[in-house]
N, CA, C and O atoms as CSV, one atom per row, in Angstrom:
chain,resi,resn,atom,element,x,y,z
A,1,MET,N,N,6.855,-19.153,-9.219
A,1,MET,CA,C,8.021,-18.751,-8.459
A,1,MET,C,C,8.286,-17.268,-8.722
A,1,MET,O,O,8.225,-16.815,-9.865
A,2,SER,N,N,8.579,-16.521,-7.667
A,2,SER,CA,C,8.797,-15.088,-7.828
A,2,SER,C,C,10.237,-14.795,-8.239
A,2,SER,O,O,11.151,-15.578,-7.986
A,3,ALA,N,N,10.405,-13.647,-8.877
A,3,ALA,CA,C,11.742,-13.224,-9.303
A,3,ALA,C,C,12.549,-12.793,-8.091
A,3,ALA,O,O,11.997,-12.288,-7.113
A,4,SER,N,N,13.845,-12.991,-8.158
A,4,SER,CA,C,14.710,-12.573,-7.063
A,4,SER,C,C,14.894,-11.066,-7.104
A,4,SER,O,O,14.644,-10.427,-8.126
A,5,LEU,N,N,15.331,-10.505,-5.992
A,5,LEU,CA,C,15.575,-9.071,-5.920
A,5,LEU,C,C,16.572,-8.636,-6.979
A,5,LEU,O,O,16.381,-7.598,-7.613
A,6,ALA,N,N,17.625,-9.403,-7.180
A,6,ALA,CA,C,18.636,-9.054,-8.183
A,6,ALA,C,C,18.032,-9.009,-9.584
A,6,ALA,O,O,18.368,-8.133,-10.380
A,7,GLU,N,N,17.143,-9.952,-9.881
A,7,GLU,CA,C,16.494,-9.968,-11.197
A,7,GLU,C,C,15.581,-8.760,-11.368
A,7,GLU,O,O,15.567,-8.129,-12.424
A,8,ILE,N,N,14.826,-8.445,-10.332
A,8,ILE,CA,C,13.925,-7.298,-10.398
A,8,ILE,C,C,14.727,-6.005,-10.544
A,8,ILE,O,O,14.369,-5.124,-11.326
A,9,GLU,N,N,15.810,-5.905,-9.784
A,9,GLU,CA,C,16.656,-4.719,-9.879
A,9,GLU,C,C,17.218,-4.577,-11.291
A,9,GLU,O,O,17.233,-3.478,-11.846
A,10,GLN,N,N,17.675,-5.673,-11.866
A,10,GLN,CA,C,18.237,-5.641,-13.219
A,10,GLN,C,C,17.168,-5.202,-14.219
A,10,GLN,O,O,17.444,-4.399,-15.111
A,11,GLN,N,N,15.963,-5.720,-14.076
A,11,GLN,CA,C,14.880,-5.332,-14.980
A,11,GLN,C,C,14.524,-3.856,-14.796
A,11,GLN,O,O,14.266,-3.152,-15.772
A,12,ALA,N,N,14.512,-3.392,-13.562
A,12,ALA,CA,C,14.170,-1.996,-13.287
A,12,ALA,C,C,15.173,-1.053,-13.925
A,12,ALA,O,O,14.803,0.028,-14.382
A,13,ARG,N,N,16.419,-1.442,-13.960
A,13,ARG,CA,C,17.459,-0.582,-14.549
A,13,ARG,C,C,17.286,-0.405,-16.058
A,13,ARG,O,O,17.848,0.525,-16.636
A,14,THR,N,N,16.525,-1.274,-16.695
A,14,THR,CA,C,16.287,-1.148,-18.138
A,14,THR,C,C,15.145,-0.187,-18.445
A,14,THR,O,O,14.927,0.160,-19.606
A,15,LEU,N,N,14.419,0.243,-17.430
A,15,LEU,CA,C,13.303,1.163,-17.636
A,15,LEU,C,C,13.811,2.563,-17.949
A,15,LEU,O,O,14.951,2.912,-17.645
A,16,SER,N,N,12.954,3.341,-18.552
A,16,SER,CA,C,13.295,4.744,-18.821
A,16,SER,C,C,13.348,5.496,-17.490
A,16,SER,O,O,12.820,5.014,-16.488
A,17,PRO,N,N,13.975,6.666,-17.471
A,17,PRO,CA,C,14.007,7.448,-16.232
A,17,PRO,C,C,12.609,7.733,-15.674
A,17,PRO,O,O,12.401,7.666,-14.463
A,18,ASP,N,N,11.656,8.051,-16.549
A,18,ASP,CA,C,10.291,8.311,-16.082
A,18,ASP,C,C,9.657,7.063,-15.478
A,18,ASP,O,O,8.972,7.138,-14.459
A,19,GLU,N,N,9.888,5.921,-16.111
A,19,GLU,CA,C,9.334,4.671,-15.588
A,19,GLU,C,C,9.968,4.309,-14.243
A,19,GLU,O,O,9.280,3.845,-13.334
A,20,ARG,N,N,11.283,4.525,-14.121
A,20,ARG,CA,C,11.952,4.238,-12.846
A,20,ARG,C,C,11.437,5.163,-11.749
A,20,ARG,O,O,11.248,4.735,-10.610
A,21,ALA,N,N,11.210,6.427,-12.088
A,21,ALA,CA,C,10.670,7.373,-11.104
A,21,ALA,C,C,9.291,6.926,-10.646
A,21,ALA,O,O,8.988,6.969,-9.454
A,22,ARG,N,N,8.458,6.500,-11.576
A,22,ARG,CA,C,7.109,6.027,-11.213
A,22,ARG,C,C,7.204,4.773,-10.357
A,22,ARG,O,O,6.471,4.636,-9.377
A,23,LEU,N,N,8.093,3.860,-10.713
A,23,LEU,CA,C,8.282,2.644,-9.922
A,23,LEU,C,C,8.727,2.999,-8.508
A,23,LEU,O,O,8.243,2.416,-7.538
A,24,ALA,N,N,9.641,3.945,-8.390
A,24,ALA,CA,C,10.106,4.377,-7.070
A,24,ALA,C,C,8.949,4.949,-6.253
A,24,ALA,O,O,8.836,4.672,-5.059
A,25,GLU,N,N,8.091,5.744,-6.889
A,25,GLU,CA,C,6.932,6.299,-6.191
A,25,GLU,C,C,6.018,5.192,-5.677
A,25,GLU,O,O,5.568,5.222,-4.532
A,26,VAL,N,N,5.755,4.222,-6.536
A,26,VAL,CA,C,4.876,3.110,-6.162
A,26,VAL,C,C,5.466,2.326,-4.992
A,26,VAL,O,O,4.758,1.982,-4.045
A,27,LEU,N,N,6.768,2.048,-5.065
A,27,LEU,CA,C,7.411,1.285,-3.992
A,27,LEU,C,C,7.428,2.069,-2.684
A,27,LEU,O,O,7.163,1.504,-1.623
A,28,LEU,N,N,7.739,3.371,-2.749
A,28,LEU,CA,C,7.729,4.188,-1.534
A,28,LEU,C,C,6.329,4.279,-0.947
A,28,LEU,O,O,6.151,4.212,0.269
A,29,GLU,N,N,5.348,4.430,-1.811
A,29,GLU,CA,C,3.962,4.497,-1.353
A,29,GLU,C,C,3.574,3.226,-0.613
A,29,GLU,O,O,2.824,3.275,0.362
A,30,SER,N,N,4.087,2.082,-1.078
A,30,SER,CA,C,3.734,0.812,-0.439
A,30,SER,C,C,4.326,0.687,0.965
A,30,SER,O,O,3.873,-0.142,1.754
A,31,LEU,N,N,5.342,1.511,1.286
A,31,LEU,CA,C,5.983,1.469,2.594
A,31,LEU,C,C,5.377,2.452,3.587
A,31,LEU,O,O,5.646,2.367,4.786
A,32,GLN,N,N,4.578,3.365,3.107
A,32,GLN,CA,C,4.062,4.427,3.951
A,32,GLN,C,C,2.601,4.189,4.300
A,32,GLN,O,O,1.878,3.469,3.611
A,33,ASN,N,N,2.193,4.822,5.400
A,33,ASN,CA,C,0.804,4.707,5.828
A,33,ASN,C,C,-0.142,5.378,4.841
A,33,ASN,O,O,-1.204,4.840,4.531
A,34,GLY,N,N,0.241,6.552,4.348
A,34,GLY,CA,C,-0.587,7.277,3.406
A,34,GLY,C,C,-0.022,7.170,2.010
A,34,GLY,O,O,1.157,6.863,1.829
A,35,SER,N,N,-0.855,7.422,1.030
A,35,SER,CA,C,-0.365,7.389,-0.337
A,35,SER,C,C,0.430,8.655,-0.624
A,35,SER,O,O,0.292,9.659,0.076
A,36,LEU,N,N,1.254,8.601,-1.651
A,36,LEU,CA,C,2.039,9.774,-2.016
A,36,LEU,C,C,1.141,10.945,-2.368
A,36,LEU,O,O,1.474,12.092,-2.071
A,37,SER,N,N,0.002,10.672,-2.999
A,37,SER,CA,C,-0.893,11.774,-3.344
A,37,SER,C,C,-1.431,12.439,-2.084
A,37,SER,O,O,-1.603,13.657,-2.059
A,38,GLU,N,N,-1.699,11.669,-1.046
A,38,GLU,CA,C,-2.143,12.253,0.224
A,38,GLU,C,C,-1.030,13.097,0.845
A,38,GLU,O,O,-1.275,14.182,1.373
A,39,ILE,N,N,0.168,12.589,0.774
A,39,ILE,CA,C,1.315,13.317,1.332
A,39,ILE,C,C,1.556,14.595,0.532
A,39,ILE,O,O,1.786,15.658,1.109
A,40,GLU,N,N,1.505,14.491,-0.795
A,40,GLU,CA,C,1.684,15.676,-1.633
A,40,GLU,C,C,0.602,16.709,-1.358
A,40,GLU,O,O,0.883,17.907,-1.330
A,41,THR,N,N,-0.628,16.262,-1.155
A,41,THR,CA,C,-1.722,17.179,-0.834
A,41,THR,C,C,-1.467,17.863,0.496
A,41,THR,O,O,-1.674,19.069,0.625
A,42,ALA,N,N,-1.020,17.101,1.484
A,42,ALA,CA,C,-0.730,17.683,2.795
A,42,ALA,C,C,0.382,18.728,2.688
A,42,ALA,O,O,0.293,19.790,3.305
A,43,TRP,N,N,1.424,18.437,1.911
A,43,TRP,CA,C,2.507,19.410,1.731
A,43,TRP,C,C,2.010,20.645,1.001
A,43,TRP,O,O,2.376,21.766,1.355
A,44,ARG,N,N,1.177,20.451,-0.017
A,44,ARG,CA,C,0.635,21.593,-0.762
A,44,ARG,C,C,-0.161,22.505,0.168
A,44,ARG,O,O,-0.031,23.728,0.100
A,45,LEU,N,N,-0.983,21.916,1.036
A,45,LEU,CA,C,-1.764,22.705,1.990
A,45,LEU,C,C,-0.851,23.424,2.978
A,45,LEU,O,O,-1.088,24.582,3.321
A,46,GLU,N,N,0.183,22.742,3.431
A,46,GLU,CA,C,1.139,23.361,4.359
A,46,GLU,C,C,1.827,24.555,3.700
A,46,GLU,O,O,1.979,25.613,4.312
A,47,ILE,N,N,2.232,24.376,2.465
A,47,ILE,CA,C,2.892,25.463,1.730
A,47,ILE,C,C,1.932,26.640,1.563
A,47,ILE,O,O,2.313,27.792,1.766
A,48,GLU,N,N,0.690,26.344,1.193
A,48,GLU,CA,C,-0.294,27.408,1.026
A,48,GLU,C,C,-0.518,28.154,2.341
A,48,GLU,O,O,-0.618,29.381,2.350
A,49,ASP,N,N,-0.597,27.416,3.452
A,49,ASP,CA,C,-0.782,28.039,4.766
A,49,ASP,C,C,0.402,28.934,5.115
A,49,ASP,O,O,0.217,30.039,5.625
A,50,ARG,N,N,1.603,28.467,4.846
A,50,ARG,CA,C,2.799,29.263,5.169
A,50,ARG,C,C,2.892,30.511,4.303
A,50,ARG,O,O,3.248,31.583,4.793
A,51,VAL,N,N,2.572,30.377,3.016
A,51,VAL,CA,C,2.594,31.544,2.124
A,51,VAL,C,C,1.551,32.559,2.579
A,51,VAL,O,O,1.826,33.759,2.605
A,52,ALA,N,N,0.367,32.095,2.933
A,52,ALA,CA,C,-0.686,33.000,3.397
A,52,ALA,C,C,-0.256,33.705,4.686
A,52,ALA,O,O,-0.494,34.903,4.840
A,53,ALA,N,N,0.371,32.982,5.605
A,53,ALA,CA,C,0.853,33.583,6.852
A,53,ALA,C,C,1.923,34.628,6.546
A,53,ALA,O,O,1.949,35.688,7.173
A,54,TYR,N,N,2.794,34.343,5.601
A,54,TYR,CA,C,3.814,35.308,5.190
A,54,TYR,C,C,3.153,36.555,4.605
A,54,TYR,O,O,3.513,37.681,4.948
A,55,ASP,N,N,2.181,36.338,3.716
A,55,ASP,CA,C,1.486,37.463,3.084
A,55,ASP,C,C,0.761,38.331,4.108
A,55,ASP,O,O,0.651,39.543,3.925
A,56,ARG,N,N,0.268,37.722,5.179
A,56,ARG,CA,C,-0.427,38.470,6.235
A,56,ARG,C,C,0.548,39.108,7.214
A,56,ARG,O,O,0.131,39.833,8.117
A,57,GLY,N,N,1.846,38.848,7.045
A,57,GLY,CA,C,2.853,39.398,7.938
A,57,GLY,C,C,2.918,38.687,9.279
A,57,GLY,O,O,3.399,39.257,10.258
A,58,GLU,N,N,2.445,37.462,9.337
A,58,GLU,CA,C,2.397,36.688,10.574
A,58,GLU,C,C,3.601,35.767,10.752
A,58,GLU,O,O,3.689,35.041,11.742
A,59,MET,N,N,4.513,35.796,9.809
A,59,MET,CA,C,5.637,34.859,9.855
A,59,MET,C,C,6.943,35.640,9.931
A,59,MET,O,O,7.171,36.588,9.180
A,60,ALA,N,N,7.781,35.217,10.849
A,60,ALA,CA,C,9.108,35.835,10.943
A,60,ALA,C,C,9.933,35.396,9.744
A,60,ALA,O,O,9.884,34.236,9.333
A,61,ILE,N,N,10.689,36.332,9.190
A,61,ILE,CA,C,11.548,36.000,8.060
A,61,ILE,C,C,12.983,36.368,8.401
A,61,ILE,O,O,13.241,37.281,9.184
A,62,PHE,N,N,13.913,35.634,7.793
A,62,PHE,CA,C,15.330,35.824,8.052
A,62,PHE,C,C,16.073,35.797,6.722
A,62,PHE,O,O,15.722,35.014,5.839
A,63,PRO,N,N,17.087,36.633,6.563
A,63,PRO,CA,C,17.890,36.576,5.337
A,63,PRO,C,C,18.557,35.198,5.196
A,63,PRO,O,O,18.999,34.602,6.179
A,64,ALA,N,N,18.615,34.714,3.964
A,64,ALA,CA,C,19.201,33.398,3.704
A,64,ALA,C,C,20.624,33.310,4.230
A,64,ALA,O,O,21.030,32.270,4.750
A,65,GLU,N,N,21.385,34.392,4.101
A,65,GLU,CA,C,22.774,34.379,4.569
A,65,GLU,C,C,22.836,34.076,6.065
A,65,GLU,O,O,23.714,33.341,6.517
A,66,ASP,N,N,21.901,34.644,6.832
A,66,ASP,CA,C,21.869,34.398,8.278
A,66,ASP,C,C,21.511,32.944,8.585
A,66,ASP,O,O,22.091,32.326,9.477
A,67,VAL,N,N,20.555,32.412,7.840
A,67,VAL,CA,C,20.126,31.026,8.050
A,67,VAL,C,C,21.279,30.069,7.764
A,67,VAL,O,O,21.539,29.155,8.547
A,68,PHE,N,N,21.973,30.277,6.640
A,68,PHE,CA,C,23.087,29.394,6.284
A,68,PHE,C,C,24.242,29.522,7.276
A,68,PHE,O,O,24.879,28.530,7.630
A,69,ALA,N,N,24.503,30.745,7.717
A,69,ALA,CA,C,25.572,30.955,8.695
A,69,ALA,C,C,25.245,30.239,9.998
A,69,ALA,O,O,26.124,29.622,10.599
A,70,GLU,N,N,24.010,30.310,10.439
A,70,GLU,CA,C,23.603,29.622,11.669
A,70,GLU,C,C,23.682,28.113,11.499
A,70,GLU,O,O,24.109,27.405,12.411
A,71,ALA,N,N,23.274,27.619,10.342
A,71,ALA,CA,C,23.347,26.182,10.087
A,71,ALA,C,C,24.799,25.706,10.139
A,71,ALA,O,O,25.087,24.658,10.717
A,72,LYS,N,N,25.705,26.463,9.545
A,72,LYS,CA,C,27.112,26.096,9.591
A,72,LYS,C,C,27.632,26.118,11.019
A,72,LYS,O,O,28.402,25.248,11.428
A,73,ARG,N,N,27.200,27.129,11.775
A,73,ARG,CA,C,27.680,27.277,13.164
A,73,ARG,C,C,27.251,26.088,14.018
A,73,ARG,O,O,28.052,25.567,14.794
A,74,ILE,N,N,26.023,25.660,13.888
A,74,ILE,CA,C,25.541,24.590,14.780
A,74,ILE,C,C,25.944,23.197,14.307
A,74,ILE,O,O,25.830,22.234,15.066
A,75,THR,N,N,26.407,23.076,13.080
A,75,THR,CA,C,26.820,21.736,12.605
A,75,THR,C,C,28.307,21.515,12.711
A,75,THR,O,O,28.803,20.465,12.304
A,76,ARG,N,N,29.027,22.469,13.242
A,76,ARG,CA,C,30.472,22.295,13.400
A,76,ARG,C,C,30.802,21.686,14.721
A,76,ARG,O,O,31.975,21.467,15.024
């Protein structure tokens, strides 16, 4: 017989923060098409591509103050 969700949740809460983080990764990975390592690799490549584009002067840049002001303006 399998443990109930409440029992599993109670047991998970007794884990260390690192163990809970690993458990969360495993559970999230089980819900996604790709593994977390594949997703992390894809993000790493995206970041590298964006940094390289910035270094080559191919990317438009904006002051953070302008970005935050625009975000506030459109969310009001």
